[in-house]
N, C-alpha and C positions, 0 to 999 in steps of 0.2 A: 509379462518379462518389463521384470521392478529395473529402472534406471538407477548406474551407480549415483549418483543423485540424489538419490531420493533418503529422506531424512538428517541431509545433511544443513538445514536452514540455519540453524546457527551458526552454523560453520561462516557461510557467506555473508549473513549480516554482520557477525562479528568481524570479517575482514572486510568487506566490502559496504558496511551498511555506517551510516550516522543518524548521531539524534534526531527524533520527532517524533513534537508531541502529539496528544491524539485525545481528544475529548467526546469520548462516548458518550448518546444519552441516557444510555442507560448505564452509565460507572462513574466514575473518577478519571478525572485529568491523571496522565503518565507519561512518561519519554521510553521509546521502544527504538531496536537497531531500523530502519530501513534502507534500499538501496533505491537514492532517486534516479529518478530517468523521468522519461517522458514516451508519451504511447500514441501513435495514430490512432485516434475513434472514428467512426461515423455517425457525422452527425448531421439528420436526417438529407442523406444524403450526399453530404462532403466531408471528406474526408479530410481533419484535422489535427492540428497536435496538443497533446494536453498535458498537463504535467502528470507524475504518478513516482510510485515508490512501490519496490516490494516487500517485502518479508514476511515472516514465518506466519503459517496459519495459524497459531495458537495465539499470536501476538494482535491480531488485526479483528479473531471470530466476532468479537462484540463492535465490531464497527458496522455504523452500519448508513445507506443515503442521507447523506446533509447533512450528518457529522462534521465535528472542527476538527481539523489538523493543520499543525503549524510545522515549516517545514523552511527551513533555511530564511526564517524568519518573516513568510511569507502564511499569513493565514489561507487556510481552502477550504472546502466541502468536500465530501466525500461523494462522487457519482454515481460508482459503483468497484464492485468489488469481482475479481474475478480469479477463481484455483485456478493451478496447474496441476492438481492430482499427485506433484510432488513433495509436498506439505510447505510450498511455497504462496501466496497470495499477489498479485498485481492488485491496487488499490489506485484508481483516476482517480481524478479529481480536477476542482471546477475552483477560480477564486473567488472567493467568499466576496 
């Protein structure tokens, strides 16, 4: 069964998102709409809070680990991405 929210990633990021600058190693710097958040991640057996953002899958498909992101004036590196299967991707960050 498909979620009623599938395919609405641009609606969510357009309404709730803000400008985030991404610099993929394999591409050029650009601005996308993303929804800033914090994620709880397991860092070697310890759960820590980490900065993150949610974006439309198509906007971050070329981002890889260690690519640069600037969000709210702070520079970060991509730690990893996790797709939700509904067109959105959570991008977990680490301070650069």
